[in-house]
Every structure is written in C-alpha cells, then in structure tokens.
C-alpha positions as CSV (number, residue, x, y, z in Angstrom):
1,M,75.2,117.6,120.5
2,K,75.3,113.9,120.4
3,L,76.6,114.0,117.0
4,C,79.7,116.3,118.2
5,L,80.2,114.0,121.1
6,F,80.3,110.9,119.2
7,L,82.4,112.2,116.7
8,L,84.9,113.8,119.2
9,F,85.3,110.1,120.8
10,A,85.3,108.5,117.3
11,A,88.3,110.9,116.7
12,S,90.3,110.1,119.8
13,A,89.9,106.4,119.5
14,L,91.4,106.2,115.8
15,A,94.6,108.5,117.8
16,A,97.4,106.3,118.3
17,D,98.7,105.0,121.6
18,V,102.3,104.5,121.7
19,T,103.1,104.2,125.5
20,G,105.5,101.1,126.3
21,T,108.7,99.9,125.3
22,W,109.5,99.6,121.7
23,S,112.9,97.7,119.6
24,G,113.8,97.4,116.2
25,T,116.7,98.5,113.7
26,I,117.6,101.6,111.9
27,T,119.3,100.9,108.6
28,V,121.6,103.1,106.9
29,S,119.9,104.5,104.0
30,G,123.1,106.2,102.1
31,G,125.5,108.5,102.2
32,N,128.9,107.4,103.8
33,G,129.4,103.5,102.6
34,D,127.5,102.2,105.3
35,E,124.1,101.5,103.4
36,G,122.4,98.5,104.7
37,R,124.0,98.7,108.3
38,G,121.8,97.8,111.0
39,V,121.7,99.4,114.4
40,P,119.6,98.3,117.4
41,A,116.7,100.7,118.6
42,Y,115.4,100.9,121.8
43,A,112.9,103.1,123.1
44,Q,110.5,103.9,126.4
45,L,107.7,106.1,125.3
46,T,105.2,107.8,127.3
47,Q,102.3,109.5,125.7
48,K,99.8,111.8,126.7
49,G,97.4,113.2,124.9
50,S,99.6,114.8,121.8
51,E,103.0,115.2,124.2
52,L,105.4,112.4,123.7
53,T,108.1,112.0,126.5
54,G,110.6,109.1,127.0
55,S,114.3,108.0,126.0
56,V,115.8,106.5,123.0
57,G,118.8,104.5,122.3
58,Q,120.4,101.4,121.2
59,D,119.2,99.4,124.5
60,E,117.8,100.1,127.8
61,N,121.1,100.9,129.6
62,E,122.2,103.6,127.0
63,T,119.4,106.2,126.3
64,Y,118.9,109.8,125.5
65,P,115.5,111.6,126.4
66,I,113.5,112.5,123.7
67,R,112.5,116.5,123.1
68,N,110.0,118.4,120.8
69,G,108.0,114.5,121.0
70,T,104.5,114.8,119.5
71,V,101.6,112.1,118.3
72,D,98.9,113.7,115.9
73,G,96.9,110.7,115.0
74,A,99.0,107.8,113.4
75,E,102.3,110.3,113.3
76,V,104.8,110.5,115.8
77,R,107.4,113.2,115.6
78,F,110.6,113.4,118.5
79,E,114.4,114.3,118.6
80,V,117.2,113.0,120.5
81,A,120.6,114.6,121.0
82,P,123.3,112.1,121.5
83,G,126.4,114.0,121.9
84,N,126.7,116.8,119.3
85,A,124.3,115.5,116.9
86,V,120.6,115.9,116.5
87,M,118.7,113.1,115.5
88,K,115.1,113.7,113.9
89,F,112.5,111.0,114.1
90,V,109.2,111.0,111.9
91,L,107.1,107.6,112.3
92,H,104.1,106.1,111.6
93,V,102.5,103.6,113.5
94,N,100.5,100.9,112.6
95,G,99.3,98.9,115.5
96,D,101.9,97.4,117.5
97,E,104.6,98.6,114.6
98,M,105.9,101.7,114.1
99,K,107.8,102.3,110.6
100,G,109.4,105.6,109.3
101,T,112.5,107.7,109.0
102,V,115.4,109.0,111.2
103,S,118.1,112.2,109.6
104,R,121.2,112.4,111.7
105,E,122.3,116.2,112.0
106,D,126.1,116.3,113.0
107,N,128.7,119.0,112.4
108,G,127.2,120.1,109.4
109,E,126.5,116.5,107.6
110,T,123.2,114.8,107.2
111,T,123.0,111.1,107.3
112,N,119.3,109.3,106.6
113,A,118.1,105.9,107.7
114,T,114.9,104.0,107.8
115,I,113.4,102.8,111.1
116,V,111.3,99.6,112.1
117,M,110.2,99.2,115.6
118,K,108.0,96.9,117.4
119,R,105.9,97.2,120.8
120,Q,107.5,94.7,123.0
121,V,104.6,92.5,124.2
122,K,104.2,91.5,127.7
123,E,103.7,88.1,129.5
124,G,100.5,88.4,131.2
125,A,99.4,91.6,129.9
126,G,95.6,92.2,130.0
127,P,93.7,95.6,130.3
128,G,95.8,97.9,132.8
129,D,98.5,95.0,133.5
130,P,101.9,95.6,132.3
131,G,102.8,92.4,132.9
132,V,106.4,90.9,132.4
133,D,108.7,92.0,129.3
134,R,109.5,89.2,127.4
135,R,112.2,91.1,125.2
136,R,115.3,89.3,124.6
137,G,117.7,89.5,127.3
138,G,121.1,90.9,127.3
139,R,122.6,94.5,125.8
140,M,122.6,95.3,121.8
141,R,125.3,96.7,120.5
142,G,125.6,97.7,117.0
143,G,127.6,101.1,116.7
144,G,130.7,101.1,118.8
145,G,128.2,101.4,121.9
146,V,127.3,104.4,120.5
147,T,123.3,105.3,120.7
148,P,121.4,104.9,117.4
149,S,124.6,106.1,115.2
150,I,123.5,106.5,111.6
151,A,126.8,108.0,110.6
C-alpha cells in the first residue's frame, strides 16, 4: 500500500504544471513562401489535473479561448479557432519552456509551423505568490493583427 502511494505521488510530481503566462514565437515551416516568418505567440494557461483551459493569441489584448486542452505528462495539446481557421498545438514542456508544432487548417489548406514559448518570470514570485509580470511592455505585432496566423 505504501509503495502504491509513493508511486502515485512520484508520477504526479513528474507531470508538467503549465499554469501561467507564456510568450514566444511561431515560425512558419513551409508551404506558401512564408518559410521562416516569425509571429509572436502569447498564452495564458490554467491547468487542473489533465485539463487545460485559457487563451492564446499574439498578445494579451488579442486572444482566443483554448478548446480540447489536455496535459499528459510533458505533452500539452489544445486547439484555438481564430475566424474560420482551426489551429492545433502539440507542445512538449521542459521546465519553463515549451516547444512543439502548430498546424493551421483554413479552407481546406494546412500550414505547419514550429513554436517555442517560455514561461514569463514574475518579479518577487515565491511559492504561491504570482508577483509582478516582467514581460516586455507594449503590443507585439506580426501578422497584420491576426492571432497567430501561420498562413
């Protein structure tokens, strides 16, 4: 019985906790001549067990709600639907960094990209203390004002 409890505790300790504010870049990886173009990415995530909620966009002023969000160990999956498009994210967490892929499906066309995001460090943050966000000020722009457009 003690062994089972220990294993359960150890497994939960290894699971990623992605709650927080993340920012980074989505880089188009091919398809329509936009290869290498970087687009800002911003996410506000809340994890409860394996369920993931929150919003994603280019900055905190322009976000879309996450749907079908899950966390399984170090793997994070979710979708957002800006306009008629559906963007599917598959990320792997390593500490305060997430890397992965994004596929954007719009009108029967799919565009693929990579994404790298880092958790935003908070000033004065300690256990249970969110502190003050030290993220760069101002709006991040990169796709004509359209949320993570990778097309």
